[in-house]
LOTIVEX-151336 format. One record per atom (N, C-alpha, C, O): z, y, x; residue in three letters. Coordinates in steps of 0.05 Angstrom, whole numbers, plus 5000, padded with zeros to 4 digits. Layout:
<nodes>
ZYXALA;...
</nodes>
This chain:
<nodes>
774507712563MET;774407892540MET;775208182549MET;777208212562MET;773508372543ALA;774108652550ALA;776408762534ALA;776808692511ALA;778008932547ARG;780209052533ARG;779309262513ARG;777409412519ARG;780509272489TYR;779809472469TYR;780609742479TYR;782909792486TYR;778709932478THR;779310212487THR;778910412465THR;779010652470THR;778510312440GLY;778010502418GLY;780610612407GLY;782710612420GLY;780410712383SER;782710852370SER;784910662362SER;784410462347SER;787310712371SER;789610542362SER;790310602333SER;791410432319SER;789710842323TYR;790110912295TYR;788410732277TYR;789310642256TYR;785910692286LYS;784110522270LYS;785110232269LYS;785010102248LYS;786110132292GLN;787309862292GLN;789709852273GLN;789909652258GLN;791410052274ALA;793810052258ALA;793110052228ALA;794309902212ALA;791110212221ARG;790310222193ARG;789009962183ARG;789309892160ARG;787609832202ARG;786209582195ARG;788309372186ARG;787809222167ARG;790609362200VAL;792609152194VAL;794909262177VAL;796709112170VAL;794809522171GLY;796909642154GLY;799609632166GLY;801609582153GLY;799709692192PHE;802209672207PHE;802209872230PHE;800109892244PHE;804410012234SER;804510202256SER;804910072283SER;807109982289SER;802810052299ILE;803009902324ILE;804510072345ILE;805309962366ILE;804810332340SER;806510492358SER;809410482350SER;811110582365SER;810010362327GLU;812710342316GLU;813810612308GLU;816310642306GLU;812110812304THR;813011082296THR;812311142268THR;813511322255THR;810311002257GLY;809411062230GLY;807311282228GLY;806211332206GLY;806711402251LYS;804811632250LYS;802011552241LYS;800611712228LYS;801111312249GLU;798411242244GLU;797811212214GLU;795511262205GLU;799811142198LEU;799411092170LEU;800511322152LEU;800311312128LEU;801511532165ALA;802711752150ALA;800711892131ALA;801311942108ALA;798411952142ARG;796412102126ARG;794511922110ARG;793811982087ARG;793711692122ARG;791811522109ARG;792711232111ARG;791911082128ARG;794511142092PRO;795610872094PRO;793710662082PRO;794610502065PRO;791210662091TYR;789310462081TYR;787410402104TYR;787410542125TYR;785710202101GLY;783910122122GLY;781910332131GLY;781410522115GLY;780910312155PRO;779010512165PRO;776210472153PRO;775710262141PRO;774510672156GLY;771810642146GLY;771410752118GLY;773310832105GLY;768910762110GLN;768110882085GLN;769410752061GLN;770010882041GLN;769710482063HIS;770810332040HIS;773710242045HIS;774610052032HIS;775010362064GLY;777710272071GLY;779710282049GLY;781610132048GLY;779210472030ASN;781110502008ASN;780410321984ASN;781910311965ASN;778110181986ASP;777210021963ASP;777909731966ASP;777809581947ASP;778809651990ARG;779309361995ARG;782009291984ARG;784009331998ARG;782109181961LYS;784709121948LYS;785008821943LYS;787008731931LYS;783208651953GLY;783208361948GLY;785708231960GLY;786808321980GLY;786608021947LYS;789007871957LYS;788107691980LYS;786107561979LYS;789707702002LEU;789107542025LEU;789807252021LEU;791707182007LEU;788207072033SER;788806782033SER;791106742052SER;791906922067SER;792206502053ASP;794306432072ASP;793406472100ASP;794806582117ASP;790906382106TYR;789706422132TYR;789506722139TYR;790206802161TYR;788606872120GLY;788207162124GLY;790907302130GLY;791007482146GLY;793007212116THR;795707332120THR;796707262148THR;797807432162THR;796307012157GLN;797106932183GLN;795507072205GLN;796707162225GLN;792907102201LEU;791207242220LEU;792007532223LEU;792207642245LEU;792607652200LYS;793407942200LYS;796007972216LYS;796308172231LYS;797907792212GLU;800507802227GLU;800107772257GLU;801307912273GLU;798307592264LYS;797707552292LYS;796507802305LYS;797207882327LYS;794607922290GLN;793208162300GLN;795208402302GLN;795008562320GLN;797108412283LYS;799108632284LYS;800608622311LYS;800808832325LYS;801508382318VAL;803108362343VAL;801308392367VAL;802108512387VAL;798908282366ARG;797108302389ARG;796308592394ARG;796208682417ARG;795708742373PHE;795109032376PHE;797509182386PHE;797209372402PHE;799809122376MET;802209272383MET;802809252413MET;803409452425MET;802609012424TYR;803108982453TYR;800609022470TYR;800809022495TYR;798309062457GLY;795909122472GLY;795008902490GLY;794108942513GLY;795108652479VAL;794508412495VAL;791908292484VAL;791508282460VAL;790108202502ASN;787708082492ASN;788307792482ASN;790407682488ASN;786407672468GLU;786907422454GLU;787607192474GLU;789307032469GLU;786307192497ARG;786806982516ARG;789706992527ARG;791006792529ARG;790507232535GLN;793307272545GLN;795307212523GLN;797407092528GLN;794607292499PHE;796407262476PHE;796906962471PHE;799206872468PHE;794806802471ARG;795006522466ARG;796506382489ARG;798006192484ARG;795906462513LYS;797206352536LYS;800306392535LYS;801806212541LYS;801006642527THR;803906702525THR;805206532502THR;807406442505THR;803706502480PHE;804606342458PHE;805206052467PHE;807205932460PHE;803305942483ASP;803605662492ASP;806005642512ASP;807405442512ASP;806405852528GLU;808705842546GLU;811305852531GLU;813305722539GLU;811306002509ALA;813806022493ALA;814605752481ALA;816905702476ALA;812605582476ALA;813105322464ALA;814705142483ALA;816004952475ALA;814505202509LYS;815905032529LYS;818805112534LYS;820204982549LYS;819605332521ILE;822405432524ILE;824105332501ILE;823205332478ILE;826505242507SER;828205142485SER;829005372467SER;829505592477SER;829205322442GLY;830005522423GLY;827805562402GLY;826005392399GLY;827905782387ILE;826005832366ILE;823405942378ILE;823406132392ILE;821205802372HIS;818605862384HIS;817806152380HIS;817106292399HIS;817906252355GLY;817106522349GLY;818806732364GLY;817706932374GLY;821406692365THR;823206882378THR;822606882409THR;822507092421THR;822306642420ASN;821606622449ASN;819006772455ASN;818806892476ASN;817106742437PHE;814506872441PHE;814807172442PHE;813707302460PHE;816307292424LEU;816807582424LEU;818307672448LEU;817807882459LEU;820207502457ARG;821707572482ARG;819907572506ARG;820207752523ARG;818007392508LEU;816107392530LEU;814407642530LEU;813807762551LEU;813507722506LEU;811907962504LEU;813508212511LEU;812508392524LEU;816108212503GLU;817808442510GLU;818408452540GLU;819008672551GLU;818208222554SER;818808212582SER;816508302600SER;816708312624SER;814208362588ARG;811908462603ARG;812708732616ARG;814108892604ARG;811708782640LEU;812409032654LEU;811509272639LEU;813009472637LEU;809009272628ASP;808009512614ASP;809809572589ASP;810209802583ASP;810709362576ASN;812409412552ASN;815109522561ASN;816109702547ASN;816309422582LEU;818909522591LEU;818709812601LEU;820509972597LEU;816509882614VAL;816010162623VAL;816010342598VAL;817010562599VAL;814710242577TYR;814710392551TYR;817510412539TYR;818310622530TYR;818910192539ARG;821610182527ARG;823510372542ARG;825310492531ARG;823210382569ILE;824910562585ILE;824410852577ILE;826211012577ILE;821810912571GLY;821211192564GLY;819511332585GLY;819111582583GLY;818511192605PHE;816711312625PHE;814011392614PHE;812611552625PHE;813311282590ALA;810811342577ALA;811311352547ALA;813111222536ALA;809711512533ASN;810011532503ASN;808911302488ASN;809711242466ASN;807011162500THR;805710932487THR;805510702506THR;805710732531THR;805010462495ARG;804610232513ARG;802010262529ARG;801810172552ARG;800110382517ARG;797510432531ARG;798010612555ARG;796910572577ARG;799610822551GLY;800311002573GLY;801910862594GLY;801610912618GLY;803710682586ALA;805410532605ALA;803610342621ALA;804010312646ALA;801610222608ARG;799810042623ARG;798310192644ARG;797810092666ARG;797510442638GLN;796110612657GLN;797810682681GLN;796910672704GLN;800410742676LEU;802310802698LEU;802510562717LEU;802510592741LEU;802710322705VAL;802910082721VAL;800310032737VAL;800409982761VAL;798110052723ASN;795410002735ASN;794910182759ASN;793710102779ASN;795910432757HIS;795410632778HIS;797410612801HIS;797410782819HIS;799210412800GLY;801010362822GLY;803410552824GLY;804510592846GLY;804210672801HIS;806510852801HIS;809210712798HIS;811310822803HIS;809110452789VAL;811610312781VAL;812510112803VAL;810809982815VAL;815110092806THR;816209892825THR;818109712810THR;819409792790THR;818309462819VAL;820209272809VAL;821809172833VAL;820709062852VAL;824409222832ASN;826209152854ASN;825209272881ASN;825409152902ASN;824209522878GLY;823409672902GLY;820609622912GLY;819709752931GLY;819209432900LYS;816509362908LYS;814409442887LYS;814909402863LYS;812209562896LYS;810209652878LYS;808909412863LYS;808209212876LYS;808709432837VAL;807409232821VAL;805409372803VAL;806109552788VAL;802809292806ASP;800809432790ASP;799409242770ASP;797109282763ASP;800909042761ILE;799808852742ILE;801408892716ILE;803808812714ILE;800209002695PRO;801609062670PRO;802908812657PRO;805008832644PRO;801608582660SER;802608332647SER;804808202664SER;805807982656SER;805508312686TYR;807608202703TYR;810108152686TYR;811108332672TYR;811207912688ARG;813507852671ARG;816107902686ARG;816707772707ARG;817708082676CYS;820208152689CYS;822307952682CYS;822307822660CYS;824207912700LYS;826407732696LYS;829007902691LYS;829108132699LYS;830907772677VAL;833407912673VAL;834607982700VAL;834807812718VAL;835508232703GLY;836608322728GLY;834708492745GLY;835508632763GLY;832108482737ASP;830108642752ASP;830608942748ASP;831309032726ASP;830209092769VAL;830509382768VAL;827709512769VAL;826209472787VAL;827209672748ILE;824509792745ILE;824810092749ILE;826510222738ILE;823110192766SER;823210482773SER;820410582778SER;818410442775SER;820210832788LEU;817710952796LEU;817811002826LEU;820011032837LEU;815511012839LYS;815511082867LYS;816611362870LYS;816311532853LYS;818011412892ASP;819411662896ASP;817511902892ASP;818312102881ASP;815111882902ASP;813212102899ASP;812212152871ASP;811112362864ASP;812711952853ASP;811611972826ASP;813812042805ASP;813112052781ASP;816212082814LYS;818412122794LYS;818212402781LYS;819412452760LYS;816612582793ASN;816312842781ASN;813612882767ASN;812813102761ASN;812212652763LEU;809612672748LEU;810012802721LEU;811912732707LEU;808312992714LYS;808613142689LYS;808612952665LYS;810312992647LYS;806912752665VAL;806712572642VAL;809312412639VAL;810012352616VAL;810612352661VAL;813112202660VAL;815412382650VAL;817012302633VAL;815712622661THR;817912802654THR;817612882624THR;819612912610THR;815112912615GLU;814712982587GLU;815512752568GLU;816812792548GLU;814812512577ALA;815512272561ALA;818512232560ALA;819712182539ALA;819912262583LEU;822812232584LEU;824212432567LEU;826312382555LEU;823112682566SER;824412892550SER;824412832520SER;826012952505SER;822712652512LYS;822512592483LYS;824112342475LYS;824312282452LYS;825412212495VAL;826911972489VAL;829612052476VAL;831112212487VAL;830111942453THR;832611992439THR;834511752439THR;836911772438THR;833311512441LYS;834911272441LYS;833411042455LYS;830911032452LYS;834810882470ARG;833510652484ARG;834610382472ARG;836810372461ARG;833110182476VAL;834009912468VAL;836309822485VAL;836509902509VAL;838109662474GLU;840609592488GLU;840209392510GLU;842009352527GLU;837909252511PHE;837509052532PHE;836409182558PHE;835709042577PHE;836309452558ILE;835509602582ILE;837709802588ILE;838609942571ILE;838509802613ASN;840609992622ASN;839310202641ASN;838310132662ASN;839210452632TYR;837810662647TYR;839710842662TYR;841610942650TYR;839110892687ASP;840711072704ASP;839011332707ASP;837011332721ASP;839911542694GLU;838411792694GLU;838311922722GLU;836212042729GLU;840411902737ASN;840412022764ASN;838411892783ASN;837112022798ASN;838311632782LYS;836411482799LYS;833711442787LYS;831811362801LYS;833411502761MET;830911462746MET;830011172749MET;827711122755MET;831910992744GLU;831210712745GLU;832610562723GLU;834710652713GLU;831510342715ALA;832710182693ALA;833009892701ALA;831409792716ALA;835009762690THR;835509482695THR;835109322669THR;836109402648THR;833509112671TYR;833108932648TYR;835508752647TYR;835508542660TYR;837508822631VAL;840108692633VAL;840208422618VAL;841808252626VAL;838608392598ARG;838608132583ARG;836208112566ARG;834708302561ARG;835707862556LEU;833407832537LEU;834207952511LEU;836507952503LEU;832208072497PRO;832908192471PRO;833607992449PRO;832607772449PRO;835408072431GLU;836007912408GLU;833807972387GLU;832608182387GLU;833407782369ARG;831307812349ARG;831708062332ARG;829808192324ARG;834308122325ASN;834808352308ASN;834408622321ASN;834608832309ASN;833908612348GLU;833308862362GLU;830308922363GLU;829509132372GLU;828708732354LEU;825808762354LEU;824808832326LEU;826408832307LEU;822308902324ASN;821109002299ASN;821608812276ASN;820708582276ASN;823008912255ALA;823608742232ALA;821208692214ALA;821308512198ALA;819108852217ASP;816708812201ASP;814808602211ASP;812708552199ASP;815608472232ILE;813908252243ILE;815007982233ILE;817407932235ILE;813207822223ASN;814007552214ASN;812707352234ASN;810507252229ASN;814107292255GLU;813007132276GLU;812506842267GLU;810906692280GLU;813806752246ALA;813406482236ALA;810506442227ALA;809406232229ALA;809306662217LEU;806506642208LEU;804606602232LEU;802506482229LEU;805406722255ILE;803706682279ILE;803906402289ILE;801906282297ILE;806306282287VAL;806706002295VAL;805005822277VAL;803805632287VAL;805005882251GLU;803405732232GLU;800405762238GLU;799005562237GLU;799606002245PHE;796806052251PHE;795805882274PHE;793705752272PHE;797305872296TYR;796405722319TYR;796905422317TYR;795705262332TYR;798805342300ASN;799405062298ASN;797804912278ASN;798304672272ASN;795705042266LYS;794104912246LYS;792404692259LYS;790804562245LYS;
</nodes>
């Protein structure tokens, strides 16, 4: 399946959810995209509600359906709450952690940084956005890339970081110190609906 390269604002408006977690996409036009986006007021079925929740999370992390389902199935093999484990696996993706650190303004931008070989994990270059980081991994940029304009601009806009990442400003590197707690992740996601969707 080809990766979606269209407007993320259009995706956000389709599911009525800010996939950048900033709220910008829905600030001006909080309704669906297209000519009749403001006219669709019908009540969703249970299936429609579950599908919408799944699409919200999939769009947010920028994962295609095959990867998304594979991650969901992997989460089922981990002890604990299936939905929470699923979100933790998505948060542990390298592209997501690069975004959480602040090396990029968006997950799409973070994915590009990784794809282009600018990111290192434990001192070794990793150019696979879906690479799953482990607790204790140190994420940084190659020495030659620490002064990239796009990176310095993104870092200058960071006001707060998530607590499961420890960032060293002098070294420009971050340590993935622990798995995130559910209350540290987006409260507007109902992962139980995704579990219901796939378990039908």
